[in-house]
TORKOL-4160 file (C-alpha; in steps of 0.2 Angstrom, whole numbers, padded with zeros to 4 digits, m for minus):
324
<pt num="1" X="0087" Y="m0150" Z="m0067"/>
<pt num="2" X="0073" Y="m0137" Z="m0064"/>
<pt num="3" X="0059" Y="m0147" Z="m0072"/>
<pt num="4" X="0062" Y="m0161" Z="m0060"/>
<pt num="5" X="0062" Y="m0150" Z="m0044"/>
<pt num="6" X="0045" Y="m0142" Z="m0050"/>
<pt num="7" X="0037" Y="m0159" Z="m0051"/>
<pt num="8" X="0045" Y="m0167" Z="m0035"/>
<pt num="9" X="0047" Y="m0156" Z="m0020"/>
<pt num="10" X="0050" Y="m0171" Z="m0009"/>
<pt num="11" X="0069" Y="m0172" Z="m0003"/>
<pt num="12" X="0069" Y="m0191" Z="m0001"/>
<pt num="13" X="0063" Y="m0194" Z="m0019"/>
<pt num="14" X="0075" Y="m0181" Z="m0026"/>
<pt num="15" X="0089" Y="m0189" Z="m0017"/>
<pt num="16" X="0084" Y="m0206" Z="m0025"/>
<pt num="17" X="0083" Y="m0197" Z="m0042"/>
<pt num="18" X="0101" Y="m0191" Z="m0039"/>
<pt num="19" X="0107" Y="m0209" Z="m0037"/>
<pt num="20" X="0098" Y="m0214" Z="m0053"/>
<pt num="21" X="0107" Y="m0199" Z="m0062"/>
<pt num="22" X="0124" Y="m0205" Z="m0055"/>
<pt num="23" X="0120" Y="m0222" Z="m0063"/>
<pt num="24" X="0115" Y="m0214" Z="m0079"/>
<pt num="25" X="0131" Y="m0204" Z="m0080"/>
<pt num="26" X="0142" Y="m0219" Z="m0076"/>
<pt num="27" X="0133" Y="m0229" Z="m0089"/>
<pt num="28" X="0136" Y="m0215" Z="m0102"/>
<pt num="29" X="0155" Y="m0216" Z="m0098"/>
<pt num="30" X="0156" Y="m0234" Z="m0103"/>
<pt num="31" X="0155" Y="m0230" Z="m0121"/>
<pt num="32" X="0167" Y="m0221" Z="m0133"/>
<pt num="33" X="0169" Y="m0202" Z="m0131"/>
<pt num="34" X="0156" Y="m0198" Z="m0144"/>
<pt num="35" X="0144" Y="m0210" Z="m0136"/>
<pt num="36" X="0148" Y="m0203" Z="m0118"/>
<pt num="37" X="0147" Y="m0185" Z="m0123"/>
<pt num="38" X="0130" Y="m0187" Z="m0133"/>
<pt num="39" X="0122" Y="m0197" Z="m0119"/>
<pt num="40" X="0128" Y="m0185" Z="m0105"/>
<pt num="41" X="0120" Y="m0171" Z="m0116"/>
<pt num="42" X="0104" Y="m0180" Z="m0116"/>
<pt num="43" X="0104" Y="m0184" Z="m0097"/>
<pt num="44" X="0109" Y="m0166" Z="m0093"/>
<pt num="45" X="0095" Y="m0160" Z="m0104"/>
<pt num="46" X="0084" Y="m0162" Z="m0090"/>
<pt num="47" X="0066" Y="m0167" Z="m0090"/>
<pt num="48" X="0055" Y="m0172" Z="m0076"/>
<pt num="49" X="0063" Y="m0189" Z="m0073"/>
<pt num="50" X="0045" Y="m0195" Z="m0072"/>
<pt num="51" X="0047" Y="m0213" Z="m0076"/>
<pt num="52" X="0061" Y="m0217" Z="m0064"/>
<pt num="53" X="0052" Y="m0208" Z="m0051"/>
<pt num="54" X="0037" Y="m0220" Z="m0053"/>
<pt num="55" X="0049" Y="m0235" Z="m0052"/>
<pt num="56" X="0055" Y="m0229" Z="m0036"/>
<pt num="57" X="0038" Y="m0224" Z="m0028"/>
<pt num="58" X="0030" Y="m0241" Z="m0033"/>
<pt num="59" X="0046" Y="m0250" Z="m0028"/>
<pt num="60" X="0047" Y="m0242" Z="m0011"/>
<pt num="61" X="0029" Y="m0247" Z="m0007"/>
<pt num="62" X="0036" Y="m0265" Z="m0007"/>
<pt num="63" X="0049" Y="m0273" Z="0004"/>
<pt num="64" X="0062" Y="m0282" Z="m0007"/>
<pt num="65" X="0076" Y="m0278" Z="m0018"/>
<pt num="66" X="0077" Y="m0260" Z="m0013"/>
<pt num="67" X="0095" Y="m0256" Z="m0018"/>
<pt num="68" X="0091" Y="m0263" Z="m0036"/>
<pt num="69" X="0077" Y="m0251" Z="m0039"/>
<pt num="70" X="0089" Y="m0237" Z="m0043"/>
<pt num="71" X="0097" Y="m0247" Z="m0057"/>
<pt num="72" X="0080" Y="m0252" Z="m0063"/>
<pt num="73" X="0074" Y="m0234" Z="m0063"/>
<pt num="74" X="0090" Y="m0229" Z="m0073"/>
<pt num="75" X="0086" Y="m0243" Z="m0086"/>
<pt num="76" X="0069" Y="m0236" Z="m0088"/>
<pt num="77" X="0075" Y="m0218" Z="m0091"/>
<pt num="78" X="0088" Y="m0224" Z="m0104"/>
<pt num="79" X="0074" Y="m0232" Z="m0113"/>
<pt num="80" X="0064" Y="m0216" Z="m0112"/>
<pt num="81" X="0079" Y="m0206" Z="m0119"/>
<pt num="82" X="0081" Y="m0218" Z="m0133"/>
<pt num="83" X="0063" Y="m0216" Z="m0138"/>
<pt num="84" X="0065" Y="m0197" Z="m0138"/>
<pt num="85" X="0080" Y="m0198" Z="m0149"/>
<pt num="86" X="0070" Y="m0208" Z="m0162"/>
<pt num="87" X="0055" Y="m0197" Z="m0160"/>
<pt num="88" X="0065" Y="m0182" Z="m0164"/>
<pt num="89" X="0072" Y="m0190" Z="m0180"/>
<pt num="90" X="0055" Y="m0196" Z="m0186"/>
<pt num="91" X="0048" Y="m0179" Z="m0183"/>
<pt num="92" X="0063" Y="m0169" Z="m0190"/>
<pt num="93" X="0062" Y="m0159" Z="m0174"/>
<pt num="94" X="0076" Y="m0146" Z="m0173"/>
<pt num="95" X="0074" Y="m0142" Z="m0154"/>
<pt num="96" X="0069" Y="m0150" Z="m0138"/>
<pt num="97" X="0068" Y="m0140" Z="m0122"/>
<pt num="98" X="0076" Y="m0126" Z="m0130"/>
<pt num="99" X="0092" Y="m0136" Z="m0136"/>
<pt num="100" X="0096" Y="m0143" Z="m0153"/>
<pt num="101" X="0091" Y="m0161" Z="m0154"/>
<pt num="102" X="0104" Y="m0175" Z="m0155"/>
<pt num="103" X="0102" Y="m0178" Z="m0174"/>
<pt num="104" X="0105" Y="m0159" Z="m0177"/>
<pt num="105" X="0121" Y="m0160" Z="m0168"/>
<pt num="106" X="0128" Y="m0177" Z="m0174"/>
<pt num="107" X="0119" Y="m0181" Z="m0190"/>
<pt num="108" X="0104" Y="m0192" Z="m0192"/>
<pt num="109" X="0113" Y="m0208" Z="m0195"/>
<pt num="110" X="0124" Y="m0206" Z="m0179"/>
<pt num="111" X="0109" Y="m0201" Z="m0169"/>
<pt num="112" X="0099" Y="m0216" Z="m0175"/>
<pt num="113" X="0113" Y="m0227" Z="m0169"/>
<pt num="114" X="0115" Y="m0218" Z="m0153"/>
<pt num="115" X="0097" Y="m0221" Z="m0150"/>
<pt num="116" X="0099" Y="m0240" Z="m0153"/>
<pt num="117" X="0114" Y="m0239" Z="m0141"/>
<pt num="118" X="0103" Y="m0232" Z="m0127"/>
<pt num="119" X="0090" Y="m0246" Z="m0130"/>
<pt num="120" X="0104" Y="m0259" Z="m0128"/>
<pt num="121" X="0111" Y="m0251" Z="m0113"/>
<pt num="122" X="0094" Y="m0251" Z="m0105"/>
<pt num="123" X="0092" Y="m0269" Z="m0107"/>
<pt num="124" X="0110" Y="m0272" Z="m0101"/>
<pt num="125" X="0106" Y="m0263" Z="m0084"/>
<pt num="126" X="0091" Y="m0274" Z="m0082"/>
<pt num="127" X="0098" Y="m0291" Z="m0086"/>
<pt num="128" X="0105" Y="m0296" Z="m0069"/>
<pt num="129" X="0091" Y="m0288" Z="m0058"/>
<pt num="130" X="0074" Y="m0293" Z="m0064"/>
<pt num="131" X="0065" Y="m0309" Z="m0066"/>
<pt num="132" X="0057" Y="m0316" Z="m0081"/>
<pt num="133" X="0039" Y="m0309" Z="m0079"/>
<pt num="134" X="0046" Y="m0291" Z="m0077"/>
<pt num="135" X="0058" Y="m0294" Z="m0092"/>
<pt num="136" X="0043" Y="m0299" Z="m0103"/>
<pt num="137" X="0033" Y="m0284" Z="m0097"/>
<pt num="138" X="0048" Y="m0272" Z="m0101"/>
<pt num="139" X="0050" Y="m0280" Z="m0118"/>
<pt num="140" X="0032" Y="m0279" Z="m0122"/>
<pt num="141" X="0032" Y="m0260" Z="m0118"/>
<pt num="142" X="0046" Y="m0258" Z="m0131"/>
<pt num="143" X="0035" Y="m0267" Z="m0143"/>
<pt num="144" X="0021" Y="m0256" Z="m0140"/>
<pt num="145" X="0031" Y="m0240" Z="m0141"/>
<pt num="146" X="0038" Y="m0246" Z="m0158"/>
<pt num="147" X="0021" Y="m0251" Z="m0165"/>
<pt num="148" X="0014" Y="m0234" Z="m0160"/>
<pt num="149" X="0027" Y="m0225" Z="m0169"/>
<pt num="150" X="0024" Y="m0236" Z="m0185"/>
<pt num="151" X="0006" Y="m0233" Z="m0184"/>
<pt num="152" X="0008" Y="m0214" Z="m0181"/>
<pt num="153" X="0019" Y="m0213" Z="m0196"/>
<pt num="154" X="0007" Y="m0223" Z="m0207"/>
<pt num="155" X="m0008" Y="m0212" Z="m0202"/>
<pt num="156" X="0001" Y="m0195" Z="m0205"/>
<pt num="157" X="m0011" Y="m0182" Z="m0212"/>
<pt num="158" X="m0025" Y="m0195" Z="m0212"/>
<pt num="159" X="m0042" Y="m0186" Z="m0211"/>
<pt num="160" X="m0051" Y="m0203" Z="m0207"/>
<pt num="161" X="m0041" Y="m0206" Z="m0191"/>
<pt num="162" X="m0053" Y="m0212" Z="m0177"/>
<pt num="163" X="m0053" Y="m0209" Z="m0158"/>
<pt num="164" X="m0051" Y="m0227" Z="m0156"/>
<pt num="165" X="m0034" Y="m0228" Z="m0166"/>
<pt num="166" X="m0029" Y="m0212" Z="m0157"/>
<pt num="167" X="m0031" Y="m0219" Z="m0140"/>
<pt num="168" X="m0021" Y="m0235" Z="m0145"/>
<pt num="169" X="m0007" Y="m0224" Z="m0151"/>
<pt num="170" X="m0006" Y="m0213" Z="m0136"/>
<pt num="171" X="m0006" Y="m0229" Z="m0125"/>
<pt num="172" X="0009" Y="m0235" Z="m0135"/>
<pt num="173" X="0017" Y="m0218" Z="m0135"/>
<pt num="174" X="0016" Y="m0213" Z="m0117"/>
<pt num="175" X="0005" Y="m0224" Z="m0106"/>
<pt num="176" X="0014" Y="m0241" Z="m0110"/>
<pt num="177" X="0031" Y="m0235" Z="m0102"/>
<pt num="178" X="0023" Y="m0226" Z="m0088"/>
<pt num="179" X="0012" Y="m0242" Z="m0084"/>
<pt num="180" X="0028" Y="m0253" Z="m0086"/>
<pt num="181" X="0038" Y="m0241" Z="m0074"/>
<pt num="182" X="0025" Y="m0243" Z="m0060"/>
<pt num="183" X="0023" Y="m0262" Z="m0063"/>
<pt num="184" X="0042" Y="m0265" Z="m0063"/>
<pt num="185" X="0045" Y="m0256" Z="m0047"/>
<pt num="186" X="0030" Y="m0264" Z="m0038"/>
<pt num="187" X="0034" Y="m0282" Z="m0044"/>
<pt num="188" X="0052" Y="m0281" Z="m0041"/>
<pt num="189" X="0050" Y="m0276" Z="m0023"/>
<pt num="190" X="0038" Y="m0290" Z="m0019"/>
<pt num="191" X="0021" Y="m0281" Z="m0019"/>
<pt num="192" X="0005" Y="m0292" Z="m0019"/>
<pt num="193" X="m0003" Y="m0296" Z="m0036"/>
<pt num="194" X="m0018" Y="m0285" Z="m0032"/>
<pt num="195" X="m0006" Y="m0271" Z="m0028"/>
<pt num="196" X="0005" Y="m0273" Z="m0043"/>
<pt num="197" X="m0011" Y="m0273" Z="m0054"/>
<pt num="198" X="m0017" Y="m0257" Z="m0045"/>
<pt num="199" X="m0001" Y="m0248" Z="m0049"/>
<pt num="200" X="m0003" Y="m0255" Z="m0067"/>
<pt num="201" X="m0020" Y="m0248" Z="m0069"/>
<pt num="202" X="m0015" Y="m0231" Z="m0061"/>
<pt num="203" X="m0001" Y="m0230" Z="m0073"/>
<pt num="204" X="m0012" Y="m0233" Z="m0089"/>
<pt num="205" X="m0024" Y="m0219" Z="m0084"/>
<pt num="206" X="m0010" Y="m0207" Z="m0078"/>
<pt num="207" X="m0001" Y="m0210" Z="m0095"/>
<pt num="208" X="m0017" Y="m0208" Z="m0105"/>
<pt num="209" X="m0022" Y="m0192" Z="m0096"/>
<pt num="210" X="m0004" Y="m0185" Z="m0097"/>
<pt num="211" X="m0003" Y="m0188" Z="m0116"/>
<pt num="212" X="m0020" Y="m0180" Z="m0119"/>
<pt num="213" X="m0014" Y="m0165" Z="m0109"/>
<pt num="214" X="0002" Y="m0164" Z="m0119"/>
<pt num="215" X="m0008" Y="m0164" Z="m0135"/>
<pt num="216" X="m0018" Y="m0150" Z="m0129"/>
<pt num="217" X="m0002" Y="m0140" Z="m0126"/>
<pt num="218" X="0001" Y="m0141" Z="m0145"/>
<pt num="219" X="m0013" Y="m0128" Z="m0146"/>
<pt num="220" X="m0012" Y="m0118" Z="m0130"/>
<pt num="221" X="0005" Y="m0121" Z="m0123"/>
<pt num="222" X="0022" Y="m0112" Z="m0125"/>
<pt num="223" X="0039" Y="m0120" Z="m0131"/>
<pt num="224" X="0045" Y="m0117" Z="m0113"/>
<pt num="225" X="0031" Y="m0128" Z="m0106"/>
<pt num="226" X="0031" Y="m0142" Z="m0119"/>
<pt num="227" X="0049" Y="m0143" Z="m0124"/>
<pt num="228" X="0044" Y="m0143" Z="m0142"/>
<pt num="229" X="0038" Y="m0130" Z="m0154"/>
<pt num="230" X="0019" Y="m0126" Z="m0152"/>
<pt num="231" X="0008" Y="m0133" Z="m0166"/>
<pt num="232" X="0021" Y="m0145" Z="m0172"/>
<pt num="233" X="0010" Y="m0160" Z="m0171"/>
<pt num="234" X="m0003" Y="m0152" Z="m0182"/>
<pt num="235" X="0010" Y="m0146" Z="m0194"/>
<pt num="236" X="0017" Y="m0163" Z="m0196"/>
<pt num="237" X="0000" Y="m0171" Z="m0199"/>
<pt num="238" X="m0002" Y="m0179" Z="m0182"/>
<pt num="239" X="m0020" Y="m0177" Z="m0178"/>
<pt num="240" X="m0024" Y="m0178" Z="m0159"/>
<pt num="241" X="m0039" Y="m0177" Z="m0148"/>
<pt num="242" X="m0044" Y="m0159" Z="m0151"/>
<pt num="243" X="m0042" Y="m0161" Z="m0170"/>
<pt num="244" X="m0052" Y="m0177" Z="m0170"/>
<pt num="245" X="m0066" Y="m0171" Z="m0159"/>
<pt num="246" X="m0068" Y="m0156" Z="m0171"/>
<pt num="247" X="m0067" Y="m0167" Z="m0187"/>
<pt num="248" X="m0082" Y="m0177" Z="m0180"/>
<pt num="249" X="m0092" Y="m0162" Z="m0175"/>
<pt num="250" X="m0103" Y="m0149" Z="m0184"/>
<pt num="251" X="m0087" Y="m0139" Z="m0190"/>
<pt num="252" X="m0079" Y="m0155" Z="m0197"/>
<pt num="253" X="m0081" Y="m0150" Z="m0215"/>
<pt num="254" X="m0073" Y="m0133" Z="m0212"/>
<pt num="255" X="m0058" Y="m0141" Z="m0204"/>
<pt num="256" X="m0056" Y="m0155" Z="m0217"/>
<pt num="257" X="m0055" Y="m0141" Z="m0230"/>
<pt num="258" X="m0041" Y="m0133" Z="m0221"/>
<pt num="259" X="m0031" Y="m0149" Z="m0218"/>
<pt num="260" X="m0034" Y="m0157" Z="m0235"/>
<pt num="261" X="m0019" Y="m0151" Z="m0244"/>
<pt num="262" X="m0002" Y="m0154" Z="m0234"/>
<pt num="263" X="0011" Y="m0147" Z="m0231"/>
<pt num="264" X="0002" Y="m0133" Z="m0222"/>
<pt num="265" X="0006" Y="m0115" Z="m0223"/>
<pt num="266" X="0007" Y="m0104" Z="m0207"/>
<pt num="267" X="m0010" Y="m0097" Z="m0212"/>
<pt num="268" X="m0018" Y="m0114" Z="m0214"/>
<pt num="269" X="m0012" Y="m0119" Z="m0197"/>
<pt num="270" X="m0018" Y="m0103" Z="m0189"/>
<pt num="271" X="m0035" Y="m0105" Z="m0197"/>
<pt num="272" X="m0036" Y="m0124" Z="m0192"/>
<pt num="273" X="m0032" Y="m0119" Z="m0174"/>
<pt num="274" X="m0045" Y="m0106" Z="m0173"/>
<pt num="275" X="m0058" Y="m0118" Z="m0180"/>
<pt num="276" X="m0053" Y="m0131" Z="m0167"/>
<pt num="277" X="m0054" Y="m0118" Z="m0153"/>
<pt num="278" X="m0071" Y="m0111" Z="m0158"/>
<pt num="279" X="m0078" Y="m0128" Z="m0161"/>
<pt num="280" X="m0075" Y="m0135" Z="m0144"/>
<pt num="281" X="m0062" Y="m0148" Z="m0148"/>
<pt num="282" X="m0051" Y="m0142" Z="m0134"/>
<pt num="283" X="m0064" Y="m0143" Z="m0121"/>
<pt num="284" X="m0069" Y="m0160" Z="m0126"/>
<pt num="285" X="m0051" Y="m0166" Z="m0125"/>
<pt num="286" X="m0049" Y="m0158" Z="m0108"/>
<pt num="287" X="m0064" Y="m0168" Z="m0103"/>
<pt num="288" X="m0056" Y="m0184" Z="m0109"/>
<pt num="289" X="m0040" Y="m0180" Z="m0099"/>
<pt num="290" X="m0051" Y="m0177" Z="m0084"/>
<pt num="291" X="m0059" Y="m0194" Z="m0086"/>
<pt num="292" X="m0043" Y="m0203" Z="m0086"/>
<pt num="293" X="m0036" Y="m0192" Z="m0071"/>
<pt num="294" X="m0051" Y="m0197" Z="m0060"/>
<pt num="295" X="m0049" Y="m0215" Z="m0064"/>
<pt num="296" X="m0030" Y="m0213" Z="m0059"/>
<pt num="297" X="m0035" Y="m0205" Z="m0043"/>
<pt num="298" X="m0048" Y="m0219" Z="m0039"/>
<pt num="299" X="m0034" Y="m0232" Z="m0041"/>
<pt num="300" X="m0021" Y="m0224" Z="m0031"/>
<pt num="301" X="m0033" Y="m0220" Z="m0017"/>
<pt num="302" X="m0035" Y="m0238" Z="m0014"/>
<pt num="303" X="m0017" Y="m0239" Z="m0007"/>
<pt num="304" X="m0013" Y="m0238" Z="0011"/>
<pt num="305" X="m0009" Y="m0221" Z="0017"/>
<pt num="306" X="0009" Y="m0216" Z="0017"/>
<pt num="307" X="0023" Y="m0209" Z="0006"/>
<pt num="308" X="0019" Y="m0217" Z="m0010"/>
<pt num="309" X="0001" Y="m0214" Z="m0010"/>
<pt num="310" X="0003" Y="m0196" Z="m0005"/>
<pt num="311" X="0015" Y="m0192" Z="m0019"/>
<pt num="312" X="0006" Y="m0201" Z="m0032"/>
<pt num="313" X="m0010" Y="m0192" Z="m0028"/>
<pt num="314" X="m0001" Y="m0175" Z="m0028"/>
<pt num="315" X="0006" Y="m0180" Z="m0045"/>
<pt num="316" X="m0011" Y="m0183" Z="m0053"/>
<pt num="317" X="m0014" Y="m0164" Z="m0050"/>
<pt num="318" X="0003" Y="m0157" Z="m0051"/>
<pt num="319" X="0008" Y="m0165" Z="m0067"/>
<pt num="320" X="m0008" Y="m0163" Z="m0077"/>
<pt num="321" X="m0011" Y="m0145" Z="m0073"/>
<pt num="322" X="0003" Y="m0138" Z="m0082"/>
<pt num="323" X="0007" Y="m0120" Z="m0088"/>
<pt num="324" X="m0001" Y="m0115" Z="m0104"/>
């Protein structure tokens, strides 16, 4: 998994992620051949394994239930994979990380059910190892994710979208599960309440910064870097921070004129992207990401020196400065 190795260069963490992957593969084999083959394809598809990494790192900071952390991390990754399957269906995405998406290979109905299956397997892995508070936190993260998708679908192509609604959506889309990952690991391993909350706040700010960066890559990235076609969000009427900052600025009327009549042609998308670049929308979005990144670093700097603190401080730089 090359993406994971670029993100984590620490041998101990990568060995931990290998154990998580073994649990994922074993879980995939518990279903029918179609379920097993489809789920293994998703697992082998790679990705950074960010969320299970965060479960392990916050969990290793504590002292209890260390062996259960790998199963907990696998459950979080299954949930993440389920959201990717459903995202690709909703967006009618044809590829992810250079591979055909699941619904392209299996059909939409089958892929939808496979995504539901992954949700169920995620909760099955968790049911015997976490206590009530963590279970509620995990369930609420799922609620937030679903709510965010509903709202994103509702506001598609809406030129009246606000930054406040945008932030709520990206919290649901990305920050909610990253926050839950850190909370679950820390709480499960017996960290103090103050430490658990510090991990939670770090996760929120990290997730927000990461998603703003991901939205920026819609304009200045490559499909290799993002795992999805460039400008897909804009083409499908998902207006992110660079767009919203431009719409609220001096060049807003010009951009509104370009985006007033969906679906958009290639020429419209090219013109809109040029307006966003020249109007400073990208720079303002970069400033927003930097603000969240600084807040994340401030939170994690409050931990005692050691393995977890070092890797998470490195992460705020390594994850958010991505190839464009």
